[in-house]
C-alpha positions in Angstrom: -38.8 -183.3 17.6 -39.0 -187.0 18.2 -38.7 -188.6 21.5 -36.8 -191.9 21.2 -35.0 -194.1 24.1 -31.3 -194.7 23.5 -30.1 -198.2 24.4 -27.5 -198.4 27.3 -25.7 -200.5 29.4 -26.4 -199.6 32.7 -24.4 -202.2 34.4 -21.3 -199.8 33.3 -22.6 -196.5 34.3 -22.9 -195.0 37.4 -26.1 -193.7 36.9 -28.8 -196.1 35.4 -31.3 -194.6 32.4 -35.0 -194.6 34.0 -37.6 -195.6 31.4 -39.9 -193.8 34.1 -42.1 -191.0 32.0 -41.2 -187.7 32.8 -44.5 -186.0 33.3 -46.3 -184.8 30.2 -47.0 -181.4 30.7 -43.7 -180.3 30.1 -42.7 -179.0 26.9 -40.0 -177.3 24.9 -41.3 -174.0 23.4 -39.2 -171.3 21.0 -38.5 -168.5 23.5 -37.8 -165.1 22.3 -40.4 -164.8 19.6 -37.8 -167.7 17.6 -35.3 -164.8 17.5 -31.8 -166.0 16.1 -28.6 -165.0 17.4 -24.8 -165.2 16.4 -23.4 -168.5 18.3 -25.1 -168.0 21.6 -23.9 -169.9 24.6 -25.6 -168.8 27.7 -28.4 -166.5 28.6 -28.0 -164.8 31.9 -30.3 -162.4 34.0 -28.8 -159.6 36.1 -31.3 -160.1 39.2 -32.2 -156.5 39.2 -36.3 -157.0 38.6 -36.0 -155.7 35.1 -37.2 -158.7 33.2 -34.4 -158.6 30.6 -32.6 -161.7 29.4 -29.0 -161.4 28.4 -27.6 -163.4 25.4 -24.1 -164.2 25.6 -22.8 -164.4 21.6 -19.0 -166.2 21.4 -18.3 -163.1 19.2 -17.8 -160.9 21.7 -21.5 -159.5 22.0 -23.8 -159.4 25.0 -27.4 -158.7 23.6 -30.8 -157.7 25.6 -34.1 -159.4 25.2 -36.2 -157.3 27.4 -39.2 -158.1 29.0 -41.5 -158.0 26.4 -39.2 -160.3 24.2 -38.1 -157.6 22.1 -34.2 -157.7 21.0 -32.8 -154.6 21.7 -30.8 -153.3 18.6 -28.0 -152.0 20.6 -25.3 -154.7 22.0 -25.5 -154.5 26.0 -21.8 -155.1 25.6 -19.4 -155.4 22.8 -15.9 -156.9 23.2 -15.6 -158.6 19.9 -12.3 -156.0 19.4 -11.0 -157.9 22.2 -12.2 -161.3 21.9 -10.5 -164.2 19.8 -13.4 -166.3 18.6 -13.7 -169.4 16.8 -13.7 -173.0 17.8 -13.8 -173.6 21.2 -12.3 -170.0 21.5 -14.8 -166.6 22.4 -16.6 -164.9 24.7 -17.6 -167.9 26.9 -19.1 -166.5 30.4 -20.9 -163.6 32.1 -21.9 -163.1 35.5 -23.6 -160.3 37.1 -22.7 -159.4 40.5 -25.0 -159.9 43.2 -25.4 -156.4 43.9 -25.3 -155.4 40.3 -28.8 -153.3 40.9 -26.7 -151.2 43.2 -23.1 -151.3 41.7 -23.6 -152.0 37.9 -20.6 -154.3 38.0 -20.5 -157.5 35.6 -17.8 -160.2 34.9 -16.8 -161.9 31.8 -14.7 -164.6 30.7 -13.1 -164.5 27.0 -10.1 -165.5 25.1 -8.1 -162.5 24.2 -7.3 -161.7 20.6 -5.0 -158.6 21.3 -1.3 -159.9 22.7 0.2 -157.7 24.4 1.7 -157.0 28.2 2.3 -160.4 28.4 -0.7 -161.8 26.9 -0.9 -164.0 24.1 -3.7 -164.8 21.7 -6.1 -167.3 23.2 -5.3 -166.5 26.4 -8.4 -166.4 29.3 -9.3 -163.0 30.7 -11.2 -162.3 33.4 -12.5 -158.4 33.4 -14.7 -156.6 34.9 -17.0 -154.0 33.6 -19.7 -151.1 34.8 -22.9 -150.5 33.3 -23.2 -146.6 31.7 -24.1 -144.2 33.8 -27.1 -142.5 31.6 -28.1 -145.9 30.0 -28.4 -149.2 31.7 -29.1 -151.0 28.4 -25.4 -150.5 28.0 -22.0 -151.3 29.3 -19.6 -148.6 29.5 -16.6 -150.2 27.4 -14.3 -147.7 29.0 -14.4 -149.1 32.5 -13.2 -152.5 31.9 -10.6 -153.6 34.6 -8.6 -156.8 33.9 -9.2 -159.3 36.8 -7.1 -162.2 35.9 -5.0 -163.5 32.9 -4.6 -167.3 32.6 -2.7 -168.4 29.8 -3.8 -171.5 27.5 -1.7 -174.3 26.5 -3.7 -174.7 23.5 -6.8 -173.3 21.8 -9.2 -175.8 22.7 -10.4 -176.9 26.5 -11.0 -173.2 27.8 -14.1 -174.1 30.2 -15.4 -170.8 30.2 -18.1 -170.7 32.3 -18.2 -168.2 35.5 -21.0 -167.8 38.3 -21.1 -166.1 41.6 -21.7 -168.8 44.5 -24.5 -168.6 47.0 -21.1 -167.1 49.2 -20.8 -164.1 47.0 -17.3 -165.2 45.3 -17.0 -165.6 41.9 -16.5 -169.1 40.4 -14.3 -170.1 37.3 -14.3 -173.0 35.5 -11.0 -173.8 33.7 -10.0 -176.5 31.4 -6.8 -178.2 31.4 -5.3 -176.5 28.6 -5.9 -178.5 25.5 -4.8 -180.8 23.1 -6.1 -184.2 24.2 -5.1 -186.6 27.4 -3.5 -183.3 29.4 -0.1 -183.4 27.9 0.6 -180.7 30.3 -0.4 -183.0 33.3 -2.8 -179.8 34.2 -6.0 -181.8 36.0 -3.9 -183.2 38.9 -0.6 -180.5 39.0 -0.8 -178.5 42.0 2.8 -177.5 42.6 3.2 -174.1 41.3 7.0 -174.0 41.2 6.9 -177.0 38.9 8.0 -177.1 35.3 5.0 -178.5 32.9 6.6 -181.2 30.8 9.1 -179.9 28.0 7.7 -179.6 24.2 5.5 -177.5 22.3 2.4 -176.0 23.9 3.2 -176.2 27.5 3.6 -172.7 29.3 5.4 -172.0 31.9 5.1 -170.1 35.3 2.8 -170.2 38.2 -0.6 -169.3 36.5 -0.7 -172.2 34.1 -1.2 -174.6 37.3 -4.6 -172.7 37.0 -5.7 -175.0 34.2 -7.4 -177.7 34.9 -9.5 -175.9 38.2 -12.3 -174.7 39.7 -11.3 -171.3 40.9 -12.6 -169.2 43.8 -12.0 -165.1 44.1 -12.9 -162.4 46.0 -13.6 -159.7 43.2 -14.7 -157.2 46.2 -11.2 -156.7 47.3 -7.7 -156.6 46.2 -4.2 -157.7 47.4 -1.5 -155.3 48.2 1.9 -156.0 47.0 4.1 -158.4 48.7 4.6 -161.9 49.1 1.6 -164.5 48.3 0.8 -167.4 46.7 -1.3 -165.7 44.0 -0.5 -167.4 40.8 -2.2 -164.9 38.5 -0.8 -162.0 40.7 1.3 -159.3 39.0 5.0 -159.5 39.3 5.2 -157.7 42.6 2.5 -159.9 44.3 -0.4 -157.0 43.7 -3.9 -158.4 42.5 -7.2 -156.8 41.7 -8.8 -159.7 43.7 -8.3 -161.3 47.0 -9.1 -165.0 47.5 -11.5 -166.2 50.6 -9.5 -167.5 53.7 -10.9 -170.7 53.5 -9.4 -171.6 49.9 -7.8 -174.8 50.2 -4.4 -173.8 49.4 -4.6 -170.6 51.1 -0.7 -169.9 52.3 0.7 -172.8 50.9 4.1 -171.5 49.2 3.8 -173.9 46.3 0.1 -173.9 45.6 -2.2 -171.4 43.7 -4.4 -169.7 46.3 -7.3 -168.9 43.8 -7.7 -172.8 43.3 -11.0 -174.4 45.0 -11.0 -177.8 43.5 -8.9 -179.9 40.8 -9.0 -182.5 38.6 -11.1 -181.2 35.5 -10.9 -181.8 31.8 -13.3 -178.8 30.2 -15.9 -177.9 33.1 -17.4 -176.1 29.7 -20.6 -175.4 31.8 -21.4 -175.3 35.7 -24.4 -174.0 37.8 -25.4 -173.3 41.2 -28.8 -174.5 42.7 -30.2 -171.2 43.5 -32.2 -173.5 46.3 -29.6 -175.5 48.0 -26.2 -174.0 46.9 -25.0 -177.1 45.2 -22.5 -176.8 42.3 -22.8 -179.0 39.4 -20.3 -179.2 36.7 -20.5 -180.6 33.1 -16.9 -181.7 32.4 -16.2 -182.9 29.0 -14.6 -186.1 28.3 -11.7 -187.4 26.5 -13.0 -190.5 24.5 -14.5 -192.8 27.0 -17.2 -190.9 29.5 -18.8 -187.8 29.4 -19.6 -187.0 33.0 -21.8 -184.6 35.6 -20.4 -183.9 38.6 -22.2 -182.9 42.2 -20.3 -180.9 44.7 -22.8 -180.7 47.6 -22.8 -177.1 49.3 -21.5 -178.5 52.3 -18.7 -180.5 50.7 -15.1 -179.6 52.0 -12.9 -177.6 49.9 -9.8 -179.1 47.6 -12.1 -181.5 46.2 -10.6 -183.6 43.7 -12.7 -184.7 40.6 -9.8 -187.0 39.2 -9.0 -186.4 35.5 -6.4 -187.4 34.0 -6.0 -190.4 36.2 -9.7 -190.9 35.8 -12.3 -190.7 33.1 -15.5 -191.0 34.9 -15.5 -193.4 37.9 -13.2 -195.7 35.7 -9.3 -195.6 34.9 -8.4 -193.3 31.9 -9.8 -195.0 29.0 -10.8 -198.0 30.5 -14.2 -199.1 31.0 -13.5 -201.9 33.8 -11.2 -200.7 36.0 -12.4 -198.7 38.7 -10.9 -195.1 39.6 -7.9 -195.5 41.4 -7.7 -192.1 43.3 -8.8 -191.9 46.9 -11.4 -189.7 48.0 -12.1 -188.5 44.4 -15.4 -187.0 43.7 -17.2 -189.4 41.2 -19.5 -188.3 39.1 -23.3 -189.0 39.8 -24.4 -189.0 36.1 -21.7 -190.6 33.1 -22.2 -192.1 29.9 -20.2 -193.5 27.2 -18.8 -191.3 24.6 -18.7 -192.3 20.8 -15.0 -193.3 21.2 -15.4 -195.8 23.9 -15.1 -198.8 21.8 -15.7 -201.1 24.8 -19.0 -200.2 25.1 -21.4 -201.7 22.0 -21.9 -198.6 19.3 -25.8 -198.4 20.1 -24.7 -197.6 23.4 -22.3 -194.7 22.7 -24.4 -191.6 23.6 -22.6 -188.4 22.2 -19.1 -186.8 22.3 -19.3 -183.8 24.7 -21.6 -182.9 27.7 -23.5 -179.7 27.6 -24.1 -179.2 31.7 -27.1 -177.4 32.7 -29.3 -176.2 35.7 -31.2 -177.5 38.5 -34.6 -176.6 37.7 -36.5 -174.2 40.5 -38.6 -172.3 37.9 -42.2 -171.8 38.0 -43.2 -175.4 35.9 -44.2 -177.7 39.0 -43.3 -180.9 37.7 -40.2 -179.9 36.7 -39.0 -179.1 40.0 -36.0 -180.2 41.2 -34.6 -181.9 38.1 -31.5 -181.5 36.9 -31.1 -180.9 33.2 -28.3 -181.4 30.8 -27.8 -182.6 27.0 -24.7 -183.6 24.9 -23.8 -181.0 22.5 -23.3 -183.9 19.6 -26.1 -186.4 20.0 -28.4 -183.0 20.9 -30.5 -185.1 23.4 -31.6 -183.8 26.7 -32.0 -185.8 29.6 -33.8 -185.2 33.0 -31.7 -186.1 36.1 -33.3 -186.9 39.4 -32.5 -188.4 42.5 -34.5 -191.5 43.9 -32.5 -191.9 47.2 -30.0 -190.6 48.9 -26.9 -190.5 46.4 -28.9 -192.3 43.7 -29.2 -190.5 40.9 -31.1 -191.6 37.5 -31.6 -190.1 34.2 -34.7 -190.0 31.7 -34.4 -189.1 28.1 -36.6 -186.2 27.1 -36.2 -184.7 23.7 -33.6 -184.8 20.8 -33.6 -181.3 19.3 -32.5 -180.6 15.7 -28.9 -178.6 16.6 -26.5 -178.9 18.7 -26.7 -177.9 22.4 -24.4 -174.6 23.2 -25.5 -173.8 26.6 -28.3 -173.3 29.4 -29.8 -170.3 31.3 -31.8 -169.2 34.1 -34.1 -165.9 33.9 -35.0 -164.0 37.2 -37.8 -166.3 38.0 -35.8 -169.6 37.2 -37.6 -170.3 33.8 -34.7 -172.7 32.2 -33.6 -171.8 28.7 -31.6 -173.7 26.0 -29.6 -172.7 23.3 -29.5 -174.8 20.4 -27.6 -174.2 17.1 -24.0 -174.1 15.7 -20.8 -173.1 17.0 -20.0 -171.6 13.1 -23.4 -170.2 12.9 -26.6 -168.7 14.2 -28.7 -170.4 17.2 -32.0 -169.5 19.0 -33.3 -170.2 22.4 -36.0 -172.7 23.8 -37.8 -172.4 26.9 -39.1 -175.4 29.3 -42.9 -174.9 29.7 -45.4 -176.6 31.7 -48.6 -176.1 34.3 -48.0 -173.9 37.1 -49.2 -173.0 40.3 -52.4 -171.0 40.4 -51.8 -167.5 40.6 -48.4 -168.0 38.9 -47.7 -165.2 36.0 -47.5 -166.4 32.2 -44.6 -165.2 31.3 -44.6 -164.4 27.2 -41.8 -166.3 26.1 -42.8 -169.5 26.8 -45.4 -169.6 24.3 -45.3 -168.7 20.7 -48.7 -167.3 20.3 -48.0 -163.4 22.0 -51.7 -162.2 21.1 -53.3 -160.2 24.3 
């Protein structure tokens, strides 16, 4: 892997490219003995002390890498029969309940392959499963409980990531329904009683207005039948989930109670800072700007990230006119997309941001860096704050294939998935000097000799 510094017009960007040297001890090493997986988009952990890592594959499988770095032959979960996989569709997200060690519950986000009961192929499904009573390495397929269905306008921009926040609620990142330039007006559309623009693709009904949003739901409670403003409820108003009382649009008849924030194009990967609770979102751009958004834990609810009125810090499609939305959340990092012809070609850095994590693991020199990548350019960047609200980024390394996703293990080691959306991929892990007495985890090194 070679190290290079791409050119950039810093005056056009919200964040500057720093030439400061990333600590020299930080390296990127093959993880899990170099094992390969079918279209791996994420790695997650159960926070149960087992040391297992769970590999999310686009084809509907979740595989286990045990504490000794063995890839178990039997999948932890197999929902390939339920999943429409290909392109931007598939099994896209996995979240373990905060009390998984005692209740054995997981949640998945996938695009559906079995139409019926009001569900169309490609619709987003959020479902709950429970671990088998007799085998902690296998999920009981028959325990499936459907939590939510969100219709998709087109086949792309499905978002797909899900995480439990520090508040114990499930957050769901939804793209704007796809095609290009948000033809169904989902990003800024909040009126759940409105009809989207006429034309092919735009689905009708209140659940369509959950697109282009960050949702926040309570999976530990349900909603009884009756009048409410849940856009993904059953016809009688009941739902196998509830919404927190402090969601911004609770009780408003023309809004969706599930919405936490809006104005997103395609938040393919997002994460919570395990130390501060801050929310980091990698929102894939249209043709001008890729962006990383930061929502501090103490932020008010109902944040507007600007799409499609704005793209990055500018009006959509512009590189000179500032975003006109008052009080919109501007990105802390942005960079020029390949399609941004107003920026010289050498300064166009990619086509699809892959959001990552703020590092809180055992490598001392990586502490506090937010790490992200571009799917197309295959470049990895480290982001740090040099002053309050002043974020700069440093180029780290170019990898040999597309960057599909990131993930942490229980102690905070950070992994990156490298591969192709239509083929195999593998994981790498960030390594470096640790504090005296810290355990040395085998997955950081190729040499596993005792």
